[in-house]
Residue frames as a rotation matrix with the C-alpha (Angstrom) as fourth column:
MET 1
0.544 0.822 0.171 242.60
0.677 -0.309 -0.668 154.45
-0.496 0.479 -0.724 117.50
SER 2
-0.412 -0.721 0.557 244.11
0.910 -0.361 0.206 156.43
0.053 0.591 0.805 114.69
ALA 3
-0.712 0.077 -0.698 243.82
0.169 -0.946 -0.276 160.21
-0.682 -0.315 0.660 114.58
ARG 4
-0.837 0.379 -0.396 241.78
-0.532 -0.389 0.752 159.91
0.131 0.840 0.527 111.42
THR 5
-0.610 0.659 -0.440 239.25
0.563 0.751 0.345 157.50
0.557 -0.037 -0.829 112.97
LYS 6
-0.370 0.580 0.725 236.11
-0.574 -0.757 0.312 159.25
0.730 -0.301 0.613 114.16
LEU 7
-0.787 0.070 0.613 234.68
-0.565 0.316 -0.762 158.27
-0.247 -0.946 -0.210 117.51
GLU 8
0.211 0.971 0.115 231.41
-0.776 0.237 -0.585 157.18
-0.595 0.034 0.803 115.93
ASP 9
0.404 -0.129 -0.906 233.32
-0.759 0.506 -0.410 154.85
0.511 0.853 0.106 113.59
LEU 10
-0.678 -0.691 0.250 234.73
-0.703 0.510 -0.496 152.79
0.215 -0.512 -0.832 116.49
PRO 11
-0.206 0.587 -0.783 233.22
0.048 0.805 0.591 149.38
0.977 0.084 -0.194 117.12
ALA 12
0.566 0.553 0.612 231.22
-0.565 -0.280 0.776 149.23
0.600 -0.785 0.154 120.37
PRO 13
0.876 -0.253 -0.411 233.30
0.440 0.767 0.467 146.34
0.197 -0.590 0.783 121.83
PHE 14
-0.142 -0.973 0.181 236.49
0.779 -0.223 -0.587 148.39
0.611 0.058 0.789 121.36
THR 15
-0.125 0.179 0.976 234.93
-0.289 -0.947 0.137 151.52
0.949 -0.265 0.170 122.90
ARG 16
0.866 0.475 0.158 233.77
-0.303 0.247 0.920 149.49
0.398 -0.845 0.358 125.94
ALA 17
0.592 -0.712 -0.378 237.21
0.754 0.655 -0.053 147.84
0.285 -0.253 0.924 126.25
VAL 18
-0.332 -0.718 0.612 239.00
0.422 -0.693 -0.585 151.22
0.844 0.064 0.533 126.26
GLU 19
0.291 0.526 0.799 236.58
-0.559 -0.585 0.588 152.46
0.777 -0.617 0.124 128.94
GLU 20
0.967 0.052 -0.249 237.47
0.140 0.707 0.693 149.40
0.212 -0.705 0.677 131.04
VAL 21
0.113 -0.993 -0.029 241.19
0.835 0.110 -0.540 150.03
0.539 0.037 0.841 130.56
LYS 22
-0.345 -0.250 0.905 240.75
-0.023 -0.961 -0.275 153.63
0.938 -0.115 0.326 131.74
ARG 23
0.672 0.654 0.348 238.93
-0.396 -0.080 0.915 152.47
0.626 -0.752 0.205 134.89
ALA 24
0.348 -0.602 -0.718 242.04
0.662 0.700 -0.266 150.71
0.664 -0.383 0.643 136.20
VAL 25
0.976 -0.040 0.212 243.28
-0.182 -0.679 0.711 152.13
0.116 -0.733 -0.670 139.51
ALA 26
0.327 -0.941 -0.092 247.01
0.169 0.154 -0.973 152.80
0.930 0.302 0.209 139.65
ARG 27
0.276 -0.402 -0.873 249.32
0.961 0.101 0.257 152.73
-0.015 -0.910 0.415 142.63
PRO 28
0.895 0.101 -0.434 250.36
0.176 -0.975 0.137 156.22
-0.409 -0.199 -0.891 143.80
GLU 29
-0.004 -0.992 -0.124 253.93
0.026 -0.124 0.992 155.64
-1.000 0.000 0.026 142.54
LEU 30
-0.365 -0.097 0.926 252.72
0.853 0.364 0.374 155.35
-0.374 0.926 -0.051 138.93
GLU 31
-0.323 0.245 -0.914 252.37
-0.358 -0.926 -0.121 158.34
-0.876 0.289 0.386 136.63
ILE 32
-0.179 0.389 0.904 249.96
0.687 0.707 -0.168 157.24
-0.704 0.591 -0.394 133.91
GLY 33
-0.297 0.101 -0.950 249.60
-0.534 -0.842 0.077 158.81
-0.792 0.530 0.304 130.48
GLU 34
0.675 0.497 0.545 248.36
0.241 0.550 -0.800 158.02
-0.697 0.672 0.251 126.99
MET 35
-0.442 -0.813 -0.381 250.46
-0.275 -0.281 0.919 157.77
-0.854 0.511 -0.100 123.89
PRO 36
0.118 0.466 -0.877 249.73
-0.987 -0.040 -0.154 157.38
-0.107 0.884 0.455 120.18
PRO 37
0.431 0.076 0.899 248.98
-0.234 0.972 0.030 153.72
-0.871 -0.223 0.437 119.51
PRO 38
-0.730 -0.656 0.193 250.68
-0.019 0.301 0.953 151.70
-0.683 0.692 -0.232 116.77
GLN 39
-0.118 0.703 -0.701 248.91
-0.820 -0.467 -0.331 152.07
-0.560 0.536 0.632 113.43
ARG 40
-0.105 -0.003 -0.994 249.64
-0.923 0.373 0.096 148.86
0.371 0.928 -0.042 111.53
ILE 41
-0.942 -0.304 0.144 249.35
-0.337 0.853 -0.398 146.00
-0.002 -0.424 -0.906 113.97
ALA 42
-0.542 0.839 0.055 245.55
0.785 0.528 -0.325 146.00
-0.302 -0.133 -0.944 114.28
PRO 43
-0.169 0.544 0.822 242.63
0.680 -0.539 0.497 148.06
0.713 0.643 -0.279 112.92
PHE 44
0.649 0.420 0.634 242.03
-0.179 -0.726 0.664 149.57
0.739 -0.544 -0.396 116.38
ALA 45
-0.070 -0.727 -0.683 244.46
0.773 0.393 -0.498 150.22
0.631 -0.562 0.535 119.22
HIS 46
0.852 0.209 0.479 244.73
-0.159 -0.769 0.619 152.13
0.498 -0.603 -0.623 122.49
ALA 47
0.096 -0.913 -0.397 248.07
0.618 0.367 -0.695 152.77
0.780 -0.179 0.600 124.22
MET 48
0.971 0.145 0.192 249.09
-0.080 -0.558 0.826 153.89
0.227 -0.817 -0.530 127.70
THR 49
-0.053 -0.995 -0.082 252.38
0.091 0.077 -0.993 154.66
0.994 -0.060 0.086 129.38
ALA 50
0.970 0.241 -0.041 253.43
0.075 -0.133 0.988 154.57
0.233 -0.961 -0.147 133.01
ASP 51
-0.113 -0.979 0.170 256.50
-0.199 -0.145 -0.969 155.72
0.973 -0.144 -0.178 134.87
VAL 52
0.632 0.179 -0.754 257.27
0.660 0.384 0.645 154.38
0.405 -0.906 0.125 138.34
VAL 53
-0.008 -0.577 0.817 258.48
-0.106 -0.812 -0.575 157.33
0.994 -0.091 -0.055 140.39
VAL 54
0.636 0.080 -0.768 259.86
0.712 0.323 0.623 156.91
0.298 -0.943 0.148 143.92
SER 55
0.367 -0.437 -0.822 261.19
0.578 -0.585 0.569 159.92
-0.729 -0.683 0.038 145.85
GLY 56
0.566 -0.017 -0.824 261.28
-0.416 -0.869 -0.268 161.93
-0.712 0.494 -0.499 142.63
ALA 57
-0.535 -0.808 -0.248 263.35
-0.686 0.244 0.685 159.35
-0.493 0.537 -0.685 140.73
GLU 58
0.500 0.640 -0.583 262.08
-0.859 0.451 -0.241 157.24
0.109 0.622 0.776 137.86
VAL 59
-0.361 -0.634 0.684 262.80
-0.716 0.658 0.232 153.61
-0.597 -0.406 -0.692 138.68
GLY 60
-0.590 0.197 0.783 260.69
0.465 0.876 0.130 151.91
-0.660 0.441 -0.608 136.02
THR 61
-0.430 0.475 -0.768 258.68
-0.734 -0.679 -0.009 152.54
-0.526 0.560 0.641 132.90
GLY 62
-0.709 0.182 0.681 256.28
0.359 0.925 0.126 150.72
-0.607 0.334 -0.721 130.65
ARG 63
-0.651 0.568 -0.504 253.66
-0.759 -0.475 0.445 150.68
0.013 0.672 0.740 127.92
PHE 64
-0.529 0.607 0.593 250.34
0.234 0.776 -0.586 148.87
-0.816 -0.172 -0.552 127.67
ILE 65
-0.736 0.275 -0.619 248.69
-0.673 -0.393 0.626 148.50
-0.071 0.877 0.475 124.29
LEU 66
-0.173 0.774 0.609 245.23
0.006 0.619 -0.785 147.11
-0.985 -0.132 -0.111 123.66
LEU 67
-0.902 -0.132 -0.412 244.77
-0.411 -0.033 0.911 145.80
-0.134 0.991 -0.024 120.12
HIS 68
-0.089 0.916 0.391 241.42
-0.119 0.380 -0.917 145.00
-0.989 -0.128 0.075 118.52
ASP 69
-0.898 -0.038 -0.438 240.64
-0.439 0.095 0.893 143.29
0.008 0.995 -0.102 115.25
PRO 70
-0.089 0.965 0.245 236.86
-0.859 0.050 -0.510 142.77
-0.505 -0.256 0.824 114.88
ALA 71
0.463 0.220 -0.859 237.50
-0.752 0.611 -0.249 140.02
0.470 0.761 0.448 112.32
GLY 72
0.914 -0.199 0.354 239.60
-0.107 0.722 0.683 138.12
-0.392 -0.663 0.638 114.84
HIS 73
0.237 -0.910 -0.341 243.22
-0.930 -0.111 -0.351 137.06
0.282 0.400 -0.872 114.53
GLU 74
0.685 0.086 -0.723 244.26
-0.130 0.991 -0.005 133.43
0.716 0.098 0.691 114.30
ALA 75
-0.317 -0.901 -0.297 247.45
0.271 0.214 -0.938 133.85
0.909 -0.378 0.176 116.36
TRP 76
-0.682 0.115 0.723 245.51
-0.640 -0.572 -0.513 135.65
0.355 -0.812 0.463 119.10
ASP 77
-0.678 0.596 -0.431 242.59
0.582 0.793 0.181 133.17
0.449 -0.128 -0.884 119.13
GLY 78
0.010 0.716 -0.698 240.34
0.855 -0.368 -0.366 136.16
-0.519 -0.593 -0.616 119.71
THR 79
0.512 0.259 0.819 239.56
0.718 -0.652 -0.243 139.72
0.471 0.713 -0.519 118.71
PHE 80
0.885 -0.269 0.381 241.63
-0.408 -0.842 0.353 141.49
0.226 -0.467 -0.855 121.40
ARG 81
0.385 -0.825 -0.414 245.30
0.732 0.546 -0.407 141.30
0.562 -0.146 0.814 122.39
CYS 82
0.978 -0.200 -0.053 247.14
-0.106 -0.706 0.700 142.97
-0.178 -0.679 -0.712 125.25
VAL 83
0.430 -0.895 0.115 250.76
0.607 0.193 -0.771 143.90
0.668 0.401 0.626 124.57
THR 84
0.992 -0.100 -0.074 253.20
-0.004 -0.620 0.784 145.22
-0.125 -0.778 -0.616 127.15
PHE 85
0.116 -0.993 0.035 256.71
0.412 0.016 -0.911 146.46
0.904 0.120 0.411 127.53
ALA 86
0.980 0.138 0.142 258.05
-0.071 -0.423 0.903 147.06
0.184 -0.895 -0.405 131.03
ARG 87
0.158 -0.983 -0.089 261.55
0.434 0.150 -0.888 147.98
0.887 0.102 0.451 132.19
ALA 88
0.953 0.083 0.290 263.12
-0.210 -0.507 0.836 148.67
0.217 -0.858 -0.466 135.56
ASP 89
-0.058 -0.988 0.145 266.52
-0.729 -0.058 -0.682 148.97
0.682 -0.145 -0.717 137.19
ILE 90
0.925 0.245 -0.291 267.54
0.008 0.752 0.659 145.97
0.380 -0.612 0.693 139.30
GLU 91
0.602 -0.741 0.297 270.43
-0.538 -0.102 0.837 145.20
-0.589 -0.664 -0.460 141.62
LEU 92
-0.004 -0.721 -0.693 273.61
-0.977 0.151 -0.152 143.97
0.214 0.677 -0.704 139.89
GLU 93
-0.765 -0.300 0.570 273.46
-0.498 0.837 -0.228 140.76
-0.409 -0.458 -0.789 141.91
MET 94
0.178 0.915 0.362 269.98
-0.205 0.394 -0.896 140.01
-0.962 0.085 0.258 140.57
ALA 95
0.559 0.046 -0.828 271.24
-0.807 -0.197 -0.556 140.39
-0.189 0.979 -0.073 136.99
THR 96
-0.449 -0.814 -0.369 273.68
-0.851 0.515 -0.101 137.53
0.272 0.269 -0.924 137.50
ASP 97
-0.324 0.419 0.848 271.09
-0.463 0.712 -0.529 135.13
-0.825 -0.564 -0.037 138.94
PRO 98
-0.990 -0.118 -0.082 270.51
-0.129 0.477 0.870 132.41
-0.064 0.871 -0.487 136.30
LEU 99
-0.500 0.865 0.038 266.83
0.860 0.501 -0.100 132.26
-0.106 -0.017 -0.994 137.23
ILE 100
-0.660 0.231 -0.715 266.09
0.067 -0.930 -0.362 135.99
-0.748 -0.287 0.598 136.90
THR 101
-0.834 0.390 -0.390 264.38
-0.506 -0.260 0.823 135.59
0.219 0.883 0.414 133.50
GLN 102
-0.511 0.667 -0.543 262.08
0.499 0.744 0.444 132.88
0.700 -0.044 -0.713 134.88
VAL 103
-0.484 0.306 -0.820 261.35
0.762 -0.314 -0.567 135.08
-0.430 -0.899 -0.081 137.88
GLY 104
-0.851 0.138 -0.507 260.59
-0.284 -0.933 0.223 138.02
-0.442 0.334 0.833 135.56
TRP 105
-0.687 0.637 -0.349 258.08
-0.197 0.298 0.934 135.91
0.699 0.711 -0.080 133.59
SER 106
-0.392 0.555 -0.734 256.48
0.837 0.547 -0.034 134.73
0.382 -0.627 -0.678 136.86
TRP 107
-0.777 0.138 -0.614 256.04
0.257 -0.820 -0.511 138.37
-0.574 -0.555 0.602 137.93
LEU 108
-0.765 0.530 -0.365 253.85
-0.620 -0.454 0.640 138.85
0.173 0.716 0.676 134.84
THR 109
-0.413 0.647 -0.641 251.82
0.056 0.720 0.691 135.66
0.909 0.249 -0.334 135.22
ASP 110
-0.549 0.200 -0.812 251.44
0.834 0.189 -0.518 136.17
0.050 -0.961 -0.270 138.99
ALA 111
-0.886 0.241 -0.397 250.26
-0.144 -0.955 -0.259 139.75
-0.442 -0.173 0.880 138.44
LEU 112
-0.596 0.696 -0.400 247.63
-0.547 0.013 0.837 138.52
0.588 0.718 0.373 135.96
THR 113
-0.338 0.449 -0.827 246.50
0.495 0.833 0.249 135.77
0.801 -0.325 -0.503 138.31
ASP 114
-0.716 0.002 -0.698 246.45
0.671 -0.273 -0.689 138.05
-0.192 -0.962 0.194 141.38
ALA 115
-0.860 0.394 -0.323 244.36
-0.427 -0.904 0.034 140.61
-0.279 0.168 0.946 139.51
GLY 116
-0.133 0.829 0.544 241.85
0.107 0.557 -0.823 137.93
-0.985 -0.052 -0.163 138.47
ALA 117
0.122 0.093 -0.988 242.67
-0.878 -0.454 -0.151 138.54
-0.462 0.886 0.027 134.80
GLU 118
0.387 0.074 0.919 241.85
0.192 0.968 -0.159 135.48
-0.902 0.238 0.360 132.73
TYR 119
0.221 -0.424 -0.878 243.98
-0.867 -0.498 0.023 135.09
-0.447 0.756 -0.478 129.61
ALA 120
0.767 -0.047 0.640 245.11
0.272 0.927 -0.258 132.74
-0.581 0.372 0.724 126.87
ASN 121
0.689 -0.491 0.533 248.05
0.672 0.157 -0.724 132.39
0.272 0.857 0.438 124.48
PRO 122
0.839 -0.446 -0.312 250.71
-0.165 -0.755 0.635 134.25
-0.519 -0.481 -0.707 126.48
ALA 123
0.574 -0.731 0.369 253.95
0.769 0.327 -0.549 134.98
0.281 0.599 0.750 124.68
GLY 124
0.955 -0.221 0.196 256.95
-0.252 -0.956 0.152 137.05
0.154 -0.195 -0.969 125.46
SER 125
0.261 -0.939 -0.225 260.58
0.583 0.340 -0.739 137.48
0.770 0.062 0.635 126.38
ILE 126
0.960 -0.130 -0.246 262.56
0.154 -0.488 0.859 138.65
-0.232 -0.863 -0.448 129.38
THR 127
0.397 -0.865 0.308 265.83
0.427 -0.123 -0.896 140.50
0.813 0.487 0.320 128.81
VAL 128
0.838 -0.272 -0.474 268.38
0.388 -0.315 0.866 141.32
-0.385 -0.909 -0.158 131.46
VAL 129
0.547 -0.661 0.514 271.07
0.300 -0.419 -0.857 143.91
0.782 0.623 -0.031 130.66
ARG 130
0.732 -0.427 -0.531 274.12
0.539 -0.114 0.835 144.52
-0.416 -0.897 0.147 132.85
SER 131
0.692 -0.523 0.498 276.57
0.136 -0.583 -0.801 147.37
0.709 0.622 -0.332 132.29
GLU 132
0.670 -0.589 -0.452 280.01
0.574 0.026 0.818 147.82
-0.470 -0.808 0.355 133.82
GLY 133
0.945 -0.303 -0.120 282.46
-0.324 -0.827 -0.459 150.62
0.040 0.473 -0.880 133.19
PHE 134
0.533 -0.839 0.109 286.10
0.805 0.543 0.239 150.15
-0.260 -0.040 0.965 132.16
GLY 135
-0.232 -0.723 0.650 289.10
0.816 -0.509 -0.274 152.41
0.529 0.467 0.708 131.55
ALA 136
-0.883 -0.111 0.456 288.22
-0.043 -0.949 -0.313 156.01
0.467 -0.296 0.833 132.30
MET 137
0.008 0.963 0.268 284.75
-0.713 -0.183 0.677 154.81
0.701 -0.197 0.685 133.33
ALA 138
-0.367 -0.221 -0.904 285.99
0.238 0.917 -0.321 152.12
0.899 -0.333 -0.284 135.74
GLU 139
-0.997 -0.028 -0.075 285.00
0.080 -0.288 -0.954 154.19
0.005 -0.957 0.290 138.76
ASP 140
-0.411 0.912 -0.005 281.39
-0.836 -0.375 0.401 154.44
0.363 0.169 0.916 137.55
GLU 141
-0.428 0.364 0.827 278.97
-0.483 0.682 -0.550 152.19
-0.764 -0.635 -0.116 139.29
GLY 142
-0.986 0.164 -0.042 277.63
0.064 0.588 0.806 149.37
0.156 0.792 -0.590 137.16
ASP 143
-0.379 0.917 0.120 273.92
-0.767 -0.239 -0.596 149.03
-0.518 -0.318 0.794 136.59
ALA 144
-0.974 0.156 0.166 271.40
0.213 0.879 0.426 146.48
-0.080 0.450 -0.889 135.44
GLN 145
-0.411 0.892 -0.189 267.90
-0.870 -0.445 -0.210 146.44
-0.271 0.078 0.959 134.03
ILE 146
-0.719 0.341 0.605 265.20
0.372 0.925 -0.080 143.88
-0.587 0.168 -0.792 133.39
GLU 147
-0.611 0.548 -0.571 262.80
-0.772 -0.571 0.279 144.20
-0.173 0.612 0.772 130.46
VAL 148
-0.478 0.575 0.664 259.57
0.312 0.818 -0.483 142.32
-0.821 -0.024 -0.570 129.89
ARG 149
-0.620 0.401 -0.674 258.01
-0.782 -0.380 0.494 142.19
-0.058 0.834 0.549 126.44
ALA 150
-0.868 0.368 0.334 254.83
0.259 0.908 -0.330 140.17
-0.424 -0.200 -0.883 126.42
SER 151
-0.557 0.795 -0.241 251.40
-0.790 -0.417 0.449 139.73
0.256 0.441 0.860 124.92
TRP 152
-0.913 0.364 0.186 248.33
0.251 0.858 -0.448 137.69
-0.322 -0.362 -0.875 125.75
THR 153
-0.556 0.817 0.151 244.70
0.078 -0.129 0.989 137.32
0.827 0.562 0.008 124.72
PRO 154
-0.880 0.246 0.406 242.46
-0.467 -0.289 -0.836 138.75
-0.088 -0.925 0.369 127.43
GLN 155
-0.462 0.816 -0.347 239.33
0.435 0.550 0.713 136.94
0.773 0.178 -0.609 128.46
GLY 156
0.213 0.590 -0.779 236.78
0.976 -0.172 0.136 138.85
-0.054 -0.789 -0.612 130.44
GLY 157
0.947 0.292 -0.135 237.09
0.301 -0.952 0.051 142.46
-0.113 -0.089 -0.990 131.54
LEU 158
0.369 -0.839 0.400 240.05
0.514 -0.174 -0.840 144.65
0.775 0.515 0.367 130.60
THR 159
0.678 -0.126 0.724 240.31
-0.554 -0.734 0.391 146.57
0.482 -0.667 -0.568 133.90
GLU 160
0.872 -0.318 0.372 241.93
-0.109 0.615 0.781 143.55
-0.477 -0.721 0.502 135.56
HIS 161
0.576 -0.681 0.453 244.46
0.814 0.424 -0.398 143.20
0.079 0.598 0.798 132.75
THR 162
0.389 -0.403 0.828 245.46
0.064 -0.885 -0.460 146.85
0.919 0.233 -0.319 133.01
GLU 163
0.732 -0.098 0.674 245.81
-0.669 -0.291 0.684 146.61
0.129 -0.952 -0.279 136.76
ALA 164
0.834 -0.485 0.262 247.93
0.384 0.852 0.356 143.47
-0.396 -0.197 0.897 136.34
TRP 165
0.400 -0.692 0.601 250.25
0.655 -0.243 -0.716 145.44
0.641 0.680 0.355 134.01
MET 166
0.460 -0.184 0.869 250.49
-0.461 -0.886 0.057 148.18
0.759 -0.427 -0.492 136.64
GLU 167
0.876 -0.142 0.461 251.30
-0.368 0.422 0.828 145.57
-0.312 -0.895 0.317 139.31
LEU 168
0.690 -0.671 0.272 253.98
0.722 0.607 -0.333 144.10
0.059 0.426 0.903 137.02
LEU 169
0.336 -0.557 0.760 255.61
0.117 -0.776 -0.620 147.53
0.935 0.297 -0.196 136.85
GLY 170
0.615 -0.046 0.787 255.60
-0.735 -0.394 0.552 147.71
0.284 -0.918 -0.276 140.62
LYS 171
0.915 -0.285 0.285 257.12
0.118 0.866 0.486 144.23
-0.385 -0.411 0.826 140.97
LEU 172
0.525 -0.750 0.403 259.87
0.714 0.131 -0.688 145.02
0.463 0.649 0.604 138.45
ALA 173
0.190 -0.430 0.883 260.69
-0.170 -0.900 -0.402 148.27
0.967 -0.074 -0.244 140.25
GLY 174
-0.596 -0.497 -0.631 260.87
0.433 0.463 -0.773 146.50
0.677 -0.734 -0.061 143.61
LEU 175
-0.390 0.549 0.739 257.85
-0.717 -0.685 0.130 148.21
0.578 -0.479 0.661 145.17
PRO 176
-0.945 0.144 0.293 256.35
-0.118 0.687 -0.717 146.41
-0.304 -0.712 -0.633 148.16
PRO 177
-0.611 0.789 0.070 252.97
0.526 0.338 0.781 144.85
0.592 0.514 -0.621 147.45
LEU 178
-0.465 0.591 0.659 249.92
-0.709 -0.695 0.122 146.76
0.530 -0.411 0.742 148.56
ALA 179
-0.878 0.232 0.418 248.11
-0.193 0.628 -0.754 145.05
-0.438 -0.743 -0.507 151.42
PRO 180
-0.716 0.673 0.184 245.00
0.617 0.487 0.618 143.15
0.327 0.556 -0.764 150.25
GLY 181
0.235 0.951 -0.200 241.99
0.969 -0.212 0.128 145.43
0.080 -0.224 -0.971 150.15
VAL 182
-0.063 -0.324 -0.944 244.05
0.403 -0.873 0.273 148.62
-0.913 -0.363 0.185 150.28
VAL 183
0.559 0.300 0.773 243.10
0.828 -0.249 -0.502 151.06
0.042 0.921 -0.388 147.56
PRO 184
-0.592 -0.804 0.057 245.56
0.801 -0.595 -0.066 153.81
0.087 0.007 0.996 146.60
LEU 185
-0.058 0.566 -0.823 244.33
0.581 -0.651 -0.489 157.26
-0.812 -0.506 -0.290 147.69
THR 186
0.210 0.077 -0.975 245.29
-0.537 -0.824 -0.181 158.99
-0.817 0.561 -0.132 144.47
ARG 187
0.400 -0.110 0.910 245.43
0.742 0.622 -0.251 158.12
-0.538 0.775 0.331 140.84
ARG 188
-0.003 -0.507 -0.862 248.00
-0.177 -0.848 0.500 160.16
-0.984 0.154 -0.087 138.97
ARG 189
0.516 0.150 0.843 247.57
0.790 0.297 -0.536 160.79
-0.331 0.943 0.035 135.26
VAL 190
-0.080 -0.546 -0.834 249.93
-0.094 -0.829 0.552 162.83
-0.992 0.123 0.015 133.19
GLY 191
0.912 0.386 -0.140 249.73
-0.143 -0.021 -0.990 163.74
-0.385 0.922 0.036 129.53
ARG 192
0.030 -0.910 0.414 252.45
0.546 0.362 0.756 162.68
-0.837 0.204 0.507 127.11
């Protein structure tokens, strides 16, 4: 939603969808916030951020954007589109595994399935970056990250899609899965 859009000018389906997104329950390791949405991709948009924080250290980060075009969009095959970016540090050994990109994509699709989020037209890319120091930096430890950039057309409620994104962040950051039926005790929200 742009800053110049008045609340009463928002279409009811978009308003309901944003309410559903905001009902998602985050793991306690996630610090959730809102950010300005992109202005030119769709007439209406809502954007969230999350940082995965473990023992005071940020180990992952991501964005979730809900796009809405009341006229529909041919490439989406619908009027809504979920877009995500997620990044986390991974072990150097994982970065050299030739299957890590396929595993990264399965973390997204598994998170959607596990959350009961029905979807269509998924698209995206998985990037693995590995850094190693040389010369004066040879003593520095190397590091690696995995990045997921993806979008899909949600079908059904948006709460499940938002919770799937949060679960993806946890998987990327190496958090253990929550036991089935366990609900986090707190939901942390921070402003951006």
